[in-house]
VEXNURO-187777 format. One record per residue (C-alpha): residue number from 1; residue in three letters; x, y, z. Coordinates in pm, whole numbers. Each point is the difference from the previous one (the first is absolute). Layout:
BEGIN
{k = NUM, r = ALA, xx = X, yy = Y, zz = Z}
...
% end
This chain:
BEGIN
{k = 1, r = UNK, xx = 23521, yy = 12663, zz = -1433}
{k = 2, r = UNK, xx = 137, yy = -84, zz = 341}
{k = 3, r = UNK, xx = 313, yy = -206, zz = 44}
{k = 4, r = UNK, xx = -208, yy = -277, zz = 155}
{k = 5, r = UNK, xx = -220, yy = -18, zz = -310}
{k = 6, r = UNK, xx = 310, yy = -12, zz = -220}
{k = 7, r = UNK, xx = 137, yy = -281, zz = 215}
{k = 8, r = UNK, xx = -329, yy = -190, zz = -22}
{k = 9, r = UNK, xx = -5, yy = 32, zz = -378}
{k = 10, r = UNK, xx = 362, yy = -114, zz = -23}
{k = 11, r = UNK, xx = -78, yy = -304, zz = 215}
{k = 12, r = UNK, xx = -303, yy = -85, zz = -215}
{k = 13, r = UNK, xx = 212, yy = 21, zz = -314}
{k = 14, r = UNK, xx = 265, yy = -219, zz = 163}
{k = 15, r = UNK, xx = -264, yy = -255, zz = 98}
{k = 16, r = UNK, xx = -141, yy = -4, zz = -350}
{k = 17, r = UNK, xx = 343, yy = -44, zz = -150}
{k = 18, r = UNK, xx = 42, yy = -313, zz = 211}
{k = 19, r = UNK, xx = -344, yy = -142, zz = -85}
{k = 20, r = UNK, xx = 76, yy = -127, zz = -349}
{k = 21, r = UNK, xx = 297, yy = -88, zz = -208}
{k = 22, r = UNK, xx = 10, yy = 95, zz = -365}
{k = 23, r = UNK, xx = -65, yy = -289, zz = -236}
{k = 24, r = UNK, xx = 314, yy = -159, zz = -138}
{k = 25, r = UNK, xx = 29, yy = 15, zz = -375}
{k = 26, r = UNK, xx = 43, yy = -340, zz = -152}
{k = 27, r = UNK, xx = 191, yy = -7, zz = -320}
{k = 28, r = UNK, xx = -108, yy = -239, zz = -270}
{k = 29, r = UNK, xx = 241, yy = -286, zz = -57}
{k = 30, r = UNK, xx = 225, yy = 54, zz = -299}
{k = 31, r = UNK, xx = -142, yy = -145, zz = -317}
{k = 32, r = UNK, xx = 185, yy = -295, zz = -147}
{k = 33, r = UNK, xx = 205, yy = 47, zz = -314}
{k = 34, r = UNK, xx = -195, yy = -6, zz = -327}
{k = 35, r = UNK, xx = 135, yy = -346, zz = -83}
{k = 36, r = UNK, xx = -155, yy = -141, zz = 321}
{k = 37, r = UNK, xx = -332, yy = 187, zz = -10}
{k = 38, r = UNK, xx = -319, yy = -199, zz = -21}
{k = 39, r = UNK, xx = -200, yy = 2, zz = -318}
{k = 40, r = UNK, xx = -244, yy = 289, zz = -45}
{k = 41, r = UNK, xx = -306, yy = -213, zz = 81}
{k = 42, r = UNK, xx = 155, yy = -102, zz = 338}
{k = 43, r = UNK, xx = 79, yy = 362, zz = 94}
{k = 44, r = UNK, xx = -362, yy = 103, zz = -49}
{k = 45, r = UNK, xx = -110, yy = -262, zz = 253}
{k = 46, r = UNK, xx = 235, yy = 140, zz = 267}
{k = 47, r = UNK, xx = -210, yy = 157, zz = 277}
{k = 48, r = UNK, xx = 21, yy = 378, zz = 42}
{k = 49, r = UNK, xx = 149, yy = 148, zz = 314}
{k = 50, r = UNK, xx = -253, yy = 29, zz = 284}
{k = 51, r = UNK, xx = -147, yy = 345, zz = 52}
{k = 52, r = UNK, xx = 166, yy = 207, zz = 274}
{k = 53, r = UNK, xx = -137, yy = -60, zz = 349}
{k = 54, r = UNK, xx = -239, yy = 258, zz = 138}
{k = 55, r = UNK, xx = 108, yy = 86, zz = 353}
{k = 56, r = UNK, xx = -274, yy = 105, zz = 239}
{k = 57, r = UNK, xx = 91, yy = 267, zz = 254}
{k = 58, r = UNK, xx = 93, yy = -122, zz = 348}
{k = 59, r = UNK, xx = -207, yy = 90, zz = 306}
{k = 60, r = UNK, xx = 248, yy = 273, zz = 107}
{k = 61, r = UNK, xx = -12, yy = 150, zz = -349}
{k = 62, r = UNK, xx = -380, yy = -8, zz = 0}
{k = 63, r = UNK, xx = -7, yy = 157, zz = 348}
{k = 64, r = UNK, xx = 235, yy = 281, zz = -103}
{k = 65, r = UNK, xx = -207, yy = 66, zz = -309}
{k = 66, r = UNK, xx = -310, yy = 15, zz = 222}
{k = 67, r = UNK, xx = 170, yy = 247, zz = 236}
{k = 68, r = UNK, xx = 92, yy = 221, zz = -295}
{k = 69, r = UNK, xx = -364, yy = 0, zz = -112}
{k = 70, r = UNK, xx = -118, yy = 67, zz = 358}
{k = 71, r = UNK, xx = 213, yy = 307, zz = 50}
{k = 72, r = UNK, xx = -152, yy = 161, zz = -311}
{k = 73, r = UNK, xx = -362, yy = -49, zz = 110}
{k = 74, r = UNK, xx = -212, yy = 293, zz = 118}
{k = 75, r = UNK, xx = -123, yy = -24, zz = 361}
{k = 76, r = UNK, xx = -357, yy = -103, zz = -86}
{k = 77, r = UNK, xx = 119, yy = -281, zz = -226}
{k = 78, r = UNK, xx = 259, yy = -102, zz = 259}
{k = 79, r = UNK, xx = -272, yy = -43, zz = 263}
{k = 80, r = UNK, xx = -198, yy = -229, zz = -234}
{k = 81, r = UNK, xx = 317, yy = -193, zz = -83}
{k = 82, r = UNK, xx = 86, yy = -50, zz = 367}
{k = 83, r = UNK, xx = -350, yy = -132, zz = 67}
{k = 84, r = UNK, xx = 20, yy = -238, zz = -298}
{k = 85, r = UNK, xx = 343, yy = -129, zz = 107}
{k = 86, r = UNK, xx = -121, yy = -42, zz = 360}
{k = 87, r = UNK, xx = -285, yy = -218, zz = -128}
{k = 88, r = UNK, xx = 233, yy = -198, zz = -228}
{k = 89, r = UNK, xx = 238, yy = -65, zz = 291}
{k = 90, r = UNK, xx = -287, yy = -105, zz = 228}
{k = 91, r = UNK, xx = -97, yy = -263, zz = -258}
{k = 92, r = UNK, xx = 340, yy = -123, zz = -119}
{k = 93, r = UNK, xx = 233, yy = 60, zz = 297}
{k = 94, r = UNK, xx = 281, yy = -20, zz = -259}
{k = 95, r = UNK, xx = 342, yy = 156, zz = 52}
{k = 96, r = UNK, xx = -48, yy = 206, zz = -314}
{k = 97, r = UNK, xx = -331, yy = 151, zz = 117}
{k = 98, r = UNK, xx = 153, yy = 54, zz = 347}
{k = 99, r = UNK, xx = 283, yy = 197, zz = -165}
{k = 100, r = UNK, xx = -242, yy = 202, zz = -214}
{k = 101, r = UNK, xx = -211, yy = 92, zz = 305}
{k = 102, r = UNK, xx = 311, yy = 96, zz = 197}
{k = 103, r = UNK, xx = 104, yy = 222, zz = -292}
{k = 104, r = UNK, xx = -332, yy = 187, zz = 12}
{k = 105, r = UNK, xx = 60, yy = 74, zz = 368}
{k = 106, r = UNK, xx = 369, yy = 86, zz = -43}
{k = 107, r = UNK, xx = -57, yy = 247, zz = -283}
{k = 108, r = UNK, xx = 131, yy = 331, zz = 140}
{k = 109, r = UNK, xx = -185, yy = 332, zz = 5}
{k = 110, r = UNK, xx = -349, yy = -140, zz = -49}
{k = 111, r = UNK, xx = -301, yy = 11, zz = 230}
{k = 112, r = UNK, xx = 4, yy = -383, zz = 4}
{k = 113, r = UNK, xx = 357, yy = -30, zz = 132}
{k = 114, r = UNK, xx = 27, yy = -223, zz = 305}
{k = 115, r = UNK, xx = 358, yy = -113, zz = 47}
{k = 116, r = UNK, xx = -88, yy = -203, zz = 310}
{k = 117, r = UNK, xx = -255, yy = -205, zz = -195}
{k = 118, r = UNK, xx = 248, yy = -44, zz = -288}
{k = 119, r = UNK, xx = 262, yy = -130, zz = 243}
{k = 120, r = UNK, xx = -249, yy = -246, zz = 151}
{k = 121, r = UNK, xx = -79, yy = -138, zz = -345}
{k = 122, r = UNK, xx = 366, yy = -23, zz = -100}
{k = 123, r = UNK, xx = 110, yy = -176, zz = 318}
{k = 124, r = UNK, xx = -79, yy = -351, zz = -130}
{k = 125, r = UNK, xx = 183, yy = 60, zz = -329}
{k = 126, r = UNK, xx = 301, yy = 149, zz = 178}
{k = 127, r = UNK, xx = 25, yy = -305, zz = 227}
{k = 128, r = UNK, xx = -37, yy = -249, zz = -288}
{k = 129, r = UNK, xx = 343, yy = 15, zz = -164}
{k = 130, r = UNK, xx = -107, yy = -258, zz = -260}
{k = 131, r = UNK, xx = -286, yy = 210, zz = -134}
{k = 132, r = UNK, xx = 55, yy = 137, zz = -348}
{k = 133, r = UNK, xx = -115, yy = 342, zz = 123}
{k = 134, r = UNK, xx = 229, yy = -5, zz = 308}
{k = 135, r = UNK, xx = 265, yy = 248, zz = -131}
{k = 136, r = UNK, xx = -267, yy = 243, zz = -114}
{k = 137, r = UNK, xx = -188, yy = -40, zz = 329}
{k = 138, r = UNK, xx = 318, yy = 85, zz = 193}
{k = 139, r = UNK, xx = 52, yy = 308, zz = -216}
{k = 140, r = UNK, xx = -360, yy = 115, zz = 41}
{k = 141, r = UNK, xx = 9, yy = -67, zz = 376}
{k = 142, r = UNK, xx = 314, yy = 212, zz = 37}
{k = 143, r = UNK, xx = -166, yy = 272, zz = -208}
{k = 144, r = UNK, xx = -321, yy = -13, zz = 208}
{k = 145, r = UNK, xx = 198, yy = 3, zz = 327}
{k = 146, r = UNK, xx = 196, yy = 304, zz = -117}
{k = 147, r = UNK, xx = -320, yy = 177, zz = -106}
{k = 148, r = UNK, xx = -150, yy = -76, zz = 341}
{k = 149, r = UNK, xx = 311, yy = 136, zz = 176}
{k = 150, r = UNK, xx = -3, yy = 315, zz = -213}
{k = 151, r = UNK, xx = -370, yy = 49, zz = 72}
{k = 152, r = UNK, xx = 68, yy = -22, zz = 374}
{k = 153, r = UNK, xx = 287, yy = 249, zz = -34}
{k = 154, r = UNK, xx = -222, yy = 242, zz = -190}
{k = 155, r = UNK, xx = -267, yy = -29, zz = 268}
{k = 156, r = UNK, xx = 258, yy = 70, zz = 274}
{k = 157, r = UNK, xx = 132, yy = 301, zz = -193}
{k = 158, r = UNK, xx = -353, yy = 133, zz = -52}
{k = 159, r = UNK, xx = -68, yy = -25, zz = 373}
{k = 160, r = UNK, xx = 325, yy = 186, zz = 67}
{k = 161, r = UNK, xx = -97, yy = 271, zz = -247}
{k = 162, r = UNK, xx = -341, yy = 36, zz = 165}
{k = 163, r = UNK, xx = 162, yy = 29, zz = 343}
{k = 164, r = UNK, xx = 243, yy = 264, zz = -126}
{k = 165, r = UNK, xx = -285, yy = 189, zz = -170}
{k = 166, r = UNK, xx = -194, yy = 8, zz = 330}
{k = 167, r = UNK, xx = 307, yy = 133, zz = 182}
{k = 168, r = UNK, xx = 54, yy = 263, zz = -269}
{k = 169, r = UNK, xx = -365, yy = 106, zz = 22}
{k = 170, r = UNK, xx = 30, yy = 27, zz = 379}
{k = 171, r = UNK, xx = 314, yy = 216, zz = -33}
{k = 172, r = UNK, xx = -173, yy = 227, zz = -255}
{k = 173, r = UNK, xx = -297, yy = 36, zz = 233}
{k = 174, r = UNK, xx = 233, yy = 87, zz = 288}
{k = 175, r = UNK, xx = 185, yy = 251, zz = -220}
{k = 176, r = UNK, xx = -329, yy = 170, zz = -100}
{k = 177, r = UNK, xx = -114, yy = 26, zz = 360}
{k = 178, r = UNK, xx = 338, yy = 151, zz = 100}
{k = 179, r = UNK, xx = -20, yy = 252, zz = -284}
{k = 180, r = UNK, xx = -355, yy = 91, zz = 98}
{k = 181, r = UNK, xx = 106, yy = 44, zz = 365}
{k = 182, r = UNK, xx = 295, yy = 220, zz = -91}
{k = 183, r = UNK, xx = -221, yy = 201, zz = -234}
{k = 184, r = UNK, xx = -260, yy = 49, zz = 275}
{k = 185, r = UNK, xx = 264, yy = 102, zz = 256}
{k = 186, r = UNK, xx = 156, yy = 252, zz = -242}
{k = 187, r = UNK, xx = -341, yy = 161, zz = -64}
{k = 188, r = UNK, xx = -63, yy = 40, zz = 373}
{k = 189, r = UNK, xx = 322, yy = 198, zz = 49}
% end
């Protein structure tokens, strides 16, 4: 795992840690002394404590869960998922669907990767500092930008390797022709 990926994971964990606060435990009030307690029939009528609240996951939590599911999908399923999310975004134009679509484009090492398209989709969320998905959009935009930069560097390096390979092939060809010439001149003597 590259250091950038480790950094991205650390940032995601840090973002998640800031998304929710643990529920505060409320202690029951102390019961009155036995001499002050209500009669048994009154205690039975006392309402029970309300059930604990069920907390729904926040949009950033749902988006991170979605990204985790995305990265485990095989390519064929990923293509169908990207098409389904593209259609959902076209209908809803919601920030959440925008983020999901950007994630499908930002997913590294897949045939569907398109960091430029991911950055275009994330631009509105990055600019809107009040959006619930803003911190995650910033993180994903930085990730996509870095992936794009690395892709450009790889392309430049590949071109350099090709150029060096052509020069090496030309030198080998020159060396062979010199050897053949020397061999022909030695046979003539």
